[in-house]
DRENPA-3360 file (N, C-alpha, C; in nm, 2 decimals, always signed):
BEGIN
1 = MIEFIEEG = -3.94/-0.83/+13.84/-3.86/-0.93/+13.86/-3.72/-0.95/+13.77 ~ -3.61/-0.92/+13.85/-3.48/-0.95/+13.78/-3.44/-1.07/+13.75 ~ -3.40/-1.15/+13.66/-3.33/-1.26/+13.65/-3.19/-1.26/+13.63 ~ -3.09/-1.31/+13.71/-2.95/-1.32/+13.67/-2.92/-1.44/+13.57 ~ -2.85/-1.40/+13.48/-2.78/-1.53/+13.41/-2.65/-1.54/+13.43 ~ -2.57/-1.64/+13.50/-2.45/-1.65/+13.56/-2.36/-1.62/+13.42 ~ -2.38/-1.73/+13.34/-2.34/-1.72/+13.20/-2.35/-1.61/+13.12 ~ -2.25/-1.52/+13.09/-2.23/-1.39/+13.04/-2.28/-1.29/+13.14;
9 = HLYLKDGI = -2.31/-1.32/+13.25/-2.33/-1.18/+13.37/-2.45/-1.11/+13.29 ~ -2.55/-1.16/+13.27/-2.67/-1.09/+13.23/-2.77/-1.07/+13.34 ~ -2.85/-0.95/+13.31/-2.96/-0.93/+13.41/-3.07/-0.92/+13.30 ~ -3.20/-0.96/+13.32/-3.31/-0.99/+13.23/-3.42/-0.94/+13.32 ~ -3.52/-0.88/+13.25/-3.66/-0.83/+13.30/-3.74/-0.85/+13.17 ~ -3.84/-0.95/+13.20/-3.94/-0.98/+13.08/-3.85/-0.99/+12.95 ~ -3.73/-1.09/+12.97/-3.64/-1.09/+12.86/-3.57/-1.01/+12.79 ~ -3.58/-0.89/+12.84/-3.50/-0.77/+12.77/-3.39/-0.75/+12.88;
17 = IIPSVSEI = -3.26/-0.74/+12.82/-3.14/-0.73/+12.89/-3.13/-0.57/+12.96 ~ -3.10/-0.58/+13.08/-3.08/-0.45/+13.16/-2.91/-0.44/+13.18 ~ -2.85/-0.31/+13.14/-2.73/-0.29/+13.14/-2.70/-0.30/+13.31 ~ -2.56/-0.35/+13.33/-2.50/-0.40/+13.46/-2.44/-0.27/+13.52 ~ -2.41/-0.26/+13.65/-2.33/-0.16/+13.71/-2.20/-0.19/+13.64 ~ -2.16/-0.30/+13.62/-2.00/-0.34/+13.57/-2.01/-0.29/+13.43 ~ -2.12/-0.27/+13.35/-2.11/-0.18/+13.21/-2.08/-0.04/+13.24 ~ -2.15/+0.03/+13.34/-2.15/+0.17/+13.35/-1.99/+0.18/+13.41;
25 = LHFIFPDK = -1.92/+0.10/+13.50/-1.79/+0.11/+13.52/-1.70/+0.10/+13.43 ~ -1.74/+0.01/+13.35/-1.63/+0.00/+13.21/-1.66/+0.12/+13.13 ~ -1.75/+0.18/+13.13/-1.79/+0.30/+13.06/-1.68/+0.41/+13.12 ~ -1.70/+0.42/+13.25/-1.63/+0.53/+13.32/-1.47/+0.50/+13.34 ~ -1.44/+0.37/+13.33/-1.31/+0.34/+13.35/-1.26/+0.25/+13.23 ~ -1.25/+0.29/+13.11/-1.24/+0.20/+13.00/-1.11/+0.15/+12.96 ~ -1.00/+0.18/+13.04/-0.88/+0.13/+13.02/-0.81/+0.06/+13.14 ~ -0.92/+0.04/+13.25/-0.88/-0.03/+13.38/-0.80/-0.15/+13.37;
33 = YKGIDRQI = -0.83/-0.23/+13.29/-0.76/-0.36/+13.27/-0.69/-0.38/+13.13 ~ -0.65/-0.26/+13.06/-0.57/-0.26/+12.95/-0.43/-0.30/+12.96 ~ -0.40/-0.38/+12.87/-0.28/-0.44/+12.85/-0.24/-0.55/+12.97 ~ -0.33/-0.60/+13.05/-0.32/-0.69/+13.15/-0.34/-0.85/+13.07 ~ -0.30/-0.93/+13.08/-0.32/-1.06/+13.02/-0.44/-1.12/+13.06 ~ -0.53/-1.16/+12.94/-0.63/-1.22/+12.98/-0.65/-1.34/+13.10 ~ -0.53/-1.44/+13.09/-0.53/-1.55/+13.18/-0.51/-1.51/+13.31 ~ -0.43/-1.40/+13.30/-0.40/-1.34/+13.45/-0.54/-1.27/+13.52;
41 = LNKKAEYG = -0.61/-1.22/+13.42/-0.75/-1.16/+13.49/-0.81/-1.26/+13.54 ~ -0.84/-1.39/+13.45/-0.92/-1.51/+13.48/-0.91/-1.55/+13.59 ~ -0.76/-1.57/+13.66/-0.71/-1.65/+13.75/-0.73/-1.56/+13.86 ~ -0.75/-1.41/+13.86/-0.76/-1.34/+13.98/-0.92/-1.33/+14.00 ~ -0.99/-1.35/+13.87/-1.14/-1.33/+13.91/-1.17/-1.49/+13.96 ~ -1.13/-1.61/+13.92/-1.16/-1.71/+13.99/-1.14/-1.73/+14.14 ~ -1.01/-1.68/+14.18/-0.98/-1.66/+14.32/-1.07/-1.56/+14.41 ~ -1.10/-1.44/+14.32/-1.19/-1.37/+14.39/-1.35/-1.43/+14.40;
49 = SKIHESIE = -1.37/-1.49/+14.31/-1.50/-1.58/+14.31/-1.51/-1.65/+14.44 ~ -1.39/-1.74/+14.45/-1.38/-1.84/+14.55/-1.39/-1.79/+14.72 ~ -1.32/-1.69/+14.71/-1.33/-1.60/+14.83/-1.46/-1.56/+14.88 ~ -1.54/-1.51/+14.77/-1.67/-1.47/+14.78/-1.77/-1.59/+14.82 ~ -1.75/-1.70/+14.76/-1.84/-1.80/+14.78/-1.81/-1.85/+14.96 ~ -1.68/-1.85/+14.96/-1.65/-1.89/+15.11/-1.73/-1.83/+15.21 ~ -1.70/-1.71/+15.19/-1.76/-1.60/+15.30/-1.90/-1.62/+15.29 ~ -1.97/-1.63/+15.20/-2.12/-1.63/+15.19/-2.17/-1.77/+15.27;
57 = MLEENIKV = -2.07/-1.89/+15.23/-2.12/-2.01/+15.32/-2.09/-2.02/+15.45 ~ -1.96/-1.95/+15.48/-1.93/-1.92/+15.62/-2.05/-1.85/+15.70 ~ -2.11/-1.74/+15.64/-2.20/-1.65/+15.71/-2.34/-1.74/+15.73 ~ -2.39/-1.84/+15.62/-2.47/-1.92/+15.64/-2.45/-2.04/+15.73 ~ -2.35/-2.07/+15.76/-2.32/-2.19/+15.84/-2.30/-2.13/+16.00 ~ -2.28/-2.00/+15.99/-2.29/-1.94/+16.13/-2.42/-1.92/+16.20 ~ -2.50/-1.93/+16.10/-2.66/-1.94/+16.16/-2.69/-2.06/+16.24 ~ -2.63/-2.17/+16.21/-2.67/-2.29/+16.26/-2.55/-2.35/+16.34;
65 = MNLEEAIY = -2.42/-2.32/+16.35/-2.33/-2.37/+16.41/-2.24/-2.27/+16.48 ~ -2.14/-2.31/+16.56/-2.06/-2.21/+16.61/-1.94/-2.18/+16.51 ~ -1.86/-2.10/+16.56/-1.76/-2.02/+16.46/-1.66/-2.15/+16.41 ~ -1.62/-2.21/+16.51/-1.51/-2.30/+16.51/-1.55/-2.43/+16.40 ~ -1.71/-2.44/+16.41/-1.76/-2.56/+16.32/-1.78/-2.50/+16.17 ~ -1.83/-2.36/+16.18/-1.84/-2.31/+16.05/-1.74/-2.30/+15.99 ~ -1.62/-2.25/+16.04/-1.48/-2.23/+15.96/-1.46/-2.39/+15.90 ~ -1.47/-2.47/+15.97/-1.41/-2.61/+15.95/-1.51/-2.66/+15.83;
73 = VTIQSQQL = -1.61/-2.68/+15.83/-1.69/-2.70/+15.73/-1.69/-2.60/+15.61 ~ -1.68/-2.49/+15.63/-1.64/-2.40/+15.49/-1.53/-2.44/+15.42 ~ -1.43/-2.44/+15.50/-1.28/-2.49/+15.43/-1.28/-2.62/+15.36 ~ -1.37/-2.71/+15.42/-1.38/-2.85/+15.37/-1.46/-2.85/+15.25 ~ -1.58/-2.78/+15.26/-1.68/-2.77/+15.15/-1.63/-2.73/+15.03 ~ -1.57/-2.60/+15.06/-1.47/-2.54/+14.94/-1.37/-2.57/+14.89 ~ -1.31/-2.68/+14.95/-1.17/-2.72/+14.92/-1.08/-2.62/+14.92 ~ -1.08/-2.54/+15.03/-0.99/-2.42/+15.02/-0.83/-2.46/+15.05;
81 = KSISVFSL = -0.74/-2.40/+14.98/-0.58/-2.41/+14.98/-0.56/-2.31/+15.07 ~ -0.42/-2.33/+15.14/-0.38/-2.28/+15.26/-0.37/-2.10/+15.22 ~ -0.35/-2.04/+15.11/-0.37/-1.90/+15.08/-0.52/-1.85/+15.09 ~ -0.62/-1.93/+15.05/-0.76/-1.92/+15.06/-0.79/-1.90/+15.22 ~ -0.75/-2.02/+15.27/-0.77/-2.04/+15.43/-0.73/-1.89/+15.48 ~ -0.62/-1.85/+15.47/-0.59/-1.73/+15.52/-0.66/-1.60/+15.48 ~ -0.71/-1.58/+15.36/-0.79/-1.50/+15.33/-0.92/-1.49/+15.43 ~ -0.98/-1.62/+15.42/-1.10/-1.62/+15.51/-1.10/-1.62/+15.65;
89 = KQYIRLKE = -0.98/-1.63/+15.73/-0.94/-1.60/+15.86/-0.92/-1.46/+15.87 ~ -0.86/-1.40/+15.79/-0.86/-1.24/+15.79/-1.00/-1.19/+15.80 ~ -1.08/-1.25/+15.69/-1.22/-1.20/+15.71/-1.27/-1.22/+15.83 ~ -1.24/-1.32/+15.91/-1.31/-1.34/+16.06/-1.24/-1.24/+16.14 ~ -1.12/-1.23/+16.12/-1.07/-1.13/+16.23/-1.13/-0.99/+16.20 ~ -1.14/-0.94/+16.08/-1.19/-0.80/+16.05/-1.34/-0.82/+16.11 ~ -1.43/-0.92/+16.09/-1.56/-0.95/+16.13/-1.58/-0.95/+16.31 ~ -1.48/-1.00/+16.36/-1.49/-0.98/+16.51/-1.42/-0.85/+16.55;
97 = KNKIQVLE = -1.33/-0.79/+16.50/-1.26/-0.64/+16.53/-1.38/-0.53/+16.50 ~ -1.46/-0.54/+16.42/-1.54/-0.42/+16.38/-1.71/-0.48/+16.40 ~ -1.72/-0.59/+16.48/-1.86/-0.62/+16.52/-1.94/-0.62/+16.36 ~ -1.87/-0.71/+16.28/-1.99/-0.69/+16.15/-2.06/-0.81/+16.15 ~ -2.22/-0.76/+16.15/-2.32/-0.86/+16.14/-2.39/-0.82/+16.02 ~ -2.37/-0.97/+15.92/-2.42/-0.95/+15.78/-2.58/-0.97/+15.81 ~ -2.62/-0.89/+15.74/-2.79/-0.88/+15.71/-2.84/-0.94/+15.61 ~ -2.77/-0.91/+15.48/-2.83/-0.96/+15.35/-2.71/-0.99/+15.27;
105 = QEQIINYK = -2.72/-1.08/+15.18/-2.59/-1.12/+15.11/-2.64/-1.14/+14.96 ~ -2.56/-1.08/+14.86/-2.60/-1.10/+14.74/-2.73/-1.07/+14.66 ~ -2.76/-0.96/+14.71/-2.89/-0.91/+14.65/-2.89/-0.85/+14.51 ~ -2.98/-0.88/+14.42/-2.99/-0.79/+14.31/-3.09/-0.66/+14.33 ~ -3.03/-0.58/+14.27/-3.10/-0.44/+14.26/-3.10/-0.40/+14.11 ~ -3.21/-0.28/+14.12/-3.24/-0.24/+13.98/-3.30/-0.10/+14.02 ~ -3.22/+0.00/+13.93/-3.26/+0.12/+13.93/-3.33/+0.16/+13.80 ~ -3.45/+0.15/+13.81/-3.57/+0.23/+13.71/-3.55/+0.14/+13.57;
113 = DDYAGRFD = -3.50/+0.01/+13.57/-3.46/-0.07/+13.45/-3.35/+0.02/+13.37 ~ -3.28/+0.11/+13.43/-3.18/+0.17/+13.37/-3.04/+0.08/+13.40 ~ -3.03/+0.04/+13.49/-2.91/-0.06/+13.54/-2.95/-0.16/+13.65 ~ -2.88/-0.27/+13.64/-2.90/-0.37/+13.73/-2.77/-0.42/+13.82 ~ -2.76/-0.47/+13.92/-2.65/-0.52/+14.00/-2.67/-0.63/+14.10 ~ -2.55/-0.68/+14.16/-2.58/-0.76/+14.27/-2.47/-0.72/+14.39 ~ -2.52/-0.68/+14.49/-2.40/-0.63/+14.58/-2.37/-0.74/+14.67 ~ -2.26/-0.72/+14.76/-2.21/-0.85/+14.82/-2.27/-0.85/+14.96;
121 = MITRVNEE = -2.28/-0.74/+15.03/-2.34/-0.74/+15.17/-2.41/-0.63/+15.24 ~ -2.50/-0.62/+15.28/-2.55/-0.51/+15.38/-2.53/-0.58/+15.52 ~ -2.47/-0.48/+15.60/-2.41/-0.52/+15.74/-2.49/-0.40/+15.84 ~ -2.43/-0.46/+15.95/-2.41/-0.38/+16.06/-2.26/-0.37/+16.10 ~ -2.19/-0.26/+16.10/-2.04/-0.24/+16.14/-2.03/-0.16/+16.26 ~ -1.99/-0.20/+16.38/-2.00/-0.15/+16.49/-2.11/-0.06/+16.50 ~ -2.23/-0.12/+16.47/-2.37/-0.09/+16.52/-2.42/-0.02/+16.40 ~ -2.35/+0.05/+16.29/-2.38/+0.13/+16.18/-2.45/+0.06/+16.07;
129 = FCLCDIKT = -2.54/+0.11/+15.99/-2.61/+0.03/+15.89/-2.50/+0.07/+15.76 ~ -2.45/-0.04/+15.71/-2.36/-0.01/+15.58/-2.36/-0.13/+15.46 ~ -2.32/-0.07/+15.37/-2.32/-0.17/+15.25/-2.16/-0.18/+15.25 ~ -2.15/-0.31/+15.22/-2.00/-0.35/+15.21/-1.98/-0.44/+15.07 ~ -1.86/-0.43/+15.03/-1.82/-0.50/+14.89/-1.69/-0.56/+14.93 ~ -1.67/-0.68/+14.92/-1.55/-0.78/+14.94/-1.46/-0.77/+14.83 ~ -1.32/-0.74/+14.82/-1.24/-0.71/+14.71/-1.11/-0.80/+14.76 ~ -1.03/-0.87/+14.64/-0.95/-0.95/+14.69/-0.81/-0.89/+14.61;
137 = TAVLDKEY = -0.82/-0.78/+14.53/-0.74/-0.73/+14.44/-0.58/-0.68/+14.53 ~ -0.47/-0.69/+14.46/-0.35/-0.66/+14.53/-0.35/-0.50/+14.57 ~ -0.42/-0.43/+14.48/-0.43/-0.25/+14.51/-0.56/-0.23/+14.52 ~ -0.62/-0.17/+14.61/-0.75/-0.12/+14.62/-0.81/+0.01/+14.56 ~ -0.87/-0.01/+14.45/-0.91/+0.12/+14.39/-1.01/+0.18/+14.44 ~ -0.98/+0.28/+14.52/-1.11/+0.35/+14.61/-1.19/+0.41/+14.52 ~ -1.14/+0.48/+14.41/-1.21/+0.57/+14.32/-1.31/+0.48/+14.23 ~ -1.28/+0.36/+14.18/-1.38/+0.25/+14.13/-1.47/+0.22/+14.22;
145 = LSWQLSFY = -1.44/+0.19/+14.35/-1.56/+0.13/+14.43/-1.64/+0.24/+14.49 ~ -1.60/+0.35/+14.48/-1.68/+0.49/+14.52/-1.79/+0.46/+14.41 ~ -1.77/+0.46/+14.27/-1.85/+0.47/+14.19/-1.97/+0.34/+14.19 ~ -1.87/+0.24/+14.21/-1.98/+0.10/+14.23/-2.06/+0.09/+14.34 ~ -1.99/+0.13/+14.47/-2.09/+0.13/+14.59/-2.21/+0.22/+14.57 ~ -2.17/+0.33/+14.52/-2.27/+0.45/+14.51/-2.39/+0.41/+14.41 ~ -2.35/+0.37/+14.32/-2.47/+0.30/+14.22/-2.57/+0.20/+14.28 ~ -2.50/+0.09/+14.34/-2.57/+0.02/+14.43/-2.66/+0.09/+14.52;
153 = ELAHMTMY = -2.61/+0.16/+14.60/-2.69/+0.25/+14.70/-2.79/+0.31/+14.65 ~ -2.78/+0.40/+14.53/-2.89/+0.45/+14.46/-2.99/+0.37/+14.42 ~ -2.96/+0.25/+14.38/-3.07/+0.16/+14.33/-3.15/+0.10/+14.46 ~ -3.07/+0.06/+14.57/-3.13/+0.01/+14.66/-3.23/+0.13/+14.75 ~ -3.19/+0.25/+14.75/-3.25/+0.36/+14.79/-3.39/+0.37/+14.74 ~ -3.40/+0.35/+14.58/-3.49/+0.37/+14.50/-3.59/+0.25/+14.49 ~ -3.56/+0.14/+14.52/-3.61/+0.03/+14.51/-3.71/+0.02/+14.64 ~ -3.64/+0.04/+14.76/-3.67/+0.04/+14.87/-3.74/+0.16/+14.95;
161 = GTVRFEKL = -3.71/+0.26/+14.91/-3.78/+0.41/+14.95/-3.68/+0.43/+15.11 ~ -3.55/+0.37/+15.11/-3.47/+0.37/+15.23/-3.40/+0.51/+15.23 ~ -3.35/+0.53/+15.33/-3.23/+0.63/+15.32/-3.11/+0.58/+15.29 ~ -3.00/+0.67/+15.28/-2.87/+0.63/+15.25/-2.81/+0.53/+15.36 ~ -2.72/+0.43/+15.35/-2.64/+0.39/+15.41/-2.57/+0.47/+15.49 ~ -2.54/+0.42/+15.64/-2.43/+0.52/+15.73/-2.32/+0.54/+15.68 ~ -2.25/+0.42/+15.61/-2.13/+0.41/+15.57/-2.13/+0.31/+15.44 ~ -2.03/+0.34/+15.36/-2.01/+0.23/+15.24/-1.84/+0.20/+15.28;
169 = YAIWLPKK = -1.85/+0.05/+15.30/-1.68/-0.02/+15.30/-1.65/-0.09/+15.20 ~ -1.52/-0.13/+15.20/-1.44/-0.25/+15.13/-1.41/-0.32/+15.21 ~ -1.44/-0.45/+15.19/-1.36/-0.55/+15.32/-1.27/-0.61/+15.22 ~ -1.13/-0.57/+15.23/-1.03/-0.57/+15.14/-0.93/-0.69/+15.19 ~ -0.94/-0.81/+15.13/-0.87/-0.92/+15.15/-0.76/-0.96/+15.05 ~ -0.65/-0.88/+15.03/-0.55/-0.91/+14.94/-0.50/-1.06/+14.95 ~ -0.48/-1.12/+14.85/-0.43/-1.25/+14.84/-0.30/-1.29/+14.93 ~ -0.22/-1.19/+14.93/-0.10/-1.20/+15.01/-0.07/-1.07/+15.11;
177 = GYGELVEI = -0.15/-1.07/+15.18/-0.17/-0.94/+15.27/-0.25/-0.94/+15.39 ~ -0.24/-0.88/+15.48/-0.36/-0.88/+15.60/-0.47/-0.82/+15.53 ~ -0.59/-0.85/+15.57/-0.72/-0.79/+15.57/-0.75/-0.65/+15.62 ~ -0.80/-0.57/+15.55/-0.85/-0.42/+15.62/-0.99/-0.40/+15.57 ~ -1.04/-0.32/+15.66/-1.18/-0.28/+15.63/-1.17/-0.10/+15.60 ~ -1.19/-0.08/+15.47/-1.17/+0.06/+15.42/-1.29/+0.13/+15.40 ~ -1.30/+0.25/+15.47/-1.45/+0.33/+15.41/-1.43/+0.36/+15.28 ~ -1.52/+0.39/+15.21/-1.53/+0.45/+15.09/-1.62/+0.55/+15.08;
185 = ERKSINEL = -1.56/+0.68/+15.01/-1.65/+0.78/+14.99/-1.75/+0.75/+14.87 ~ -1.89/+0.82/+14.92/-1.98/+0.81/+14.80/-1.95/+0.93/+14.71 ~ -2.04/+0.89/+14.60/-2.05/+0.99/+14.49/-2.18/+1.05/+14.52 ~ -2.21/+1.16/+14.47/-2.35/+1.22/+14.52/-2.43/+1.20/+14.39 ~ -2.57/+1.20/+14.42/-2.66/+1.16/+14.34/-2.65/+1.21/+14.19 ~ -2.63/+1.37/+14.23/-2.60/+1.43/+14.07/-2.48/+1.38/+13.98 ~ -2.41/+1.34/+14.05/-2.28/+1.29/+13.98/-2.33/+1.16/+13.94 ~ -2.41/+1.07/+14.00/-2.44/+0.94/+13.96/-2.55/+0.97/+13.84;
193 = LKVLKEFK = -2.63/+1.03/+13.85/-2.72/+1.07/+13.75/-2.68/+1.12/+13.61 ~ -2.56/+1.18/+13.63/-2.50/+1.27/+13.54/-2.42/+1.14/+13.44 ~ -2.33/+1.07/+13.51/-2.27/+0.96/+13.45/-2.38/+0.85/+13.36 ~ -2.47/+0.86/+13.44/-2.58/+0.75/+13.39/-2.62/+0.80/+13.26 ~ -2.69/+0.93/+13.26/-2.73/+0.99/+13.13/-2.61/+0.98/+13.00 ~ -2.49/+1.00/+13.05/-2.39/+0.99/+12.92/-2.38/+0.87/+12.87 ~ -2.37/+0.77/+12.99/-2.38/+0.63/+12.97/-2.50/+0.58/+12.87 ~ -2.62/+0.61/+12.89/-2.74/+0.60/+12.81/-2.70/+0.64/+12.67;
201 = ESRKEVTE = -2.67/+0.76/+12.65/-2.66/+0.81/+12.55/-2.55/+0.75/+12.44 ~ -2.45/+0.72/+12.53/-2.36/+0.64/+12.45/-2.41/+0.51/+12.39 ~ -2.49/+0.45/+12.47/-2.55/+0.30/+12.40/-2.64/+0.32/+12.28 ~ -2.69/+0.45/+12.30/-2.79/+0.53/+12.19/-2.72/+0.52/+12.06 ~ -2.61/+0.58/+12.08/-2.53/+0.60/+11.98/-2.46/+0.48/+11.89 ~ -2.45/+0.39/+11.96/-2.40/+0.28/+11.91/-2.49/+0.19/+11.84 ~ -2.62/+0.21/+11.89/-2.74/+0.12/+11.83/-2.80/+0.21/+11.71 ~ -2.77/+0.34/+11.69/-2.84/+0.40/+11.58/-2.75/+0.38/+11.46;
% end
């Protein structure tokens, strides 16, 4: 059983910290946020978290009320400002256009205690079984997402003995733009295991 500690973004198993997918991504992309002011990064992260929480709440509300009521309750509960409401409505537009049916949200995954993470959504998209991640960045980094979603998929396959998802997607909701559903190419299992081995070796070097 994996325990997630929100403060510090830590994953624990039997009191032992397990590396996160985010740490592996930082290993792959060490300069991704280099030179960007910390306050700017924090504001972007806060906005992204608010949109994620709003979509999660909307999907839960849809289970017990009609869409119009669900939207209203979500907006009021989350105290959304107009720009966040716009992003939420872009999500609804994409959901209706692509027949997105959310099956699971915010599930923690663990790959052989080598890493853990928490994906946004397992969905049906136009009747296909898919893994989706919500992004609110101004520019969509497909290469970053390819590694992120592929590591999630590998862990999910290993935990549940399932086959690959039919497709991987980004639900892209830029703060000042129209939303898009963007298919993301996956990395091969060999690529993932190679990077994971390099990451583990780098951690050993630090502790020795």
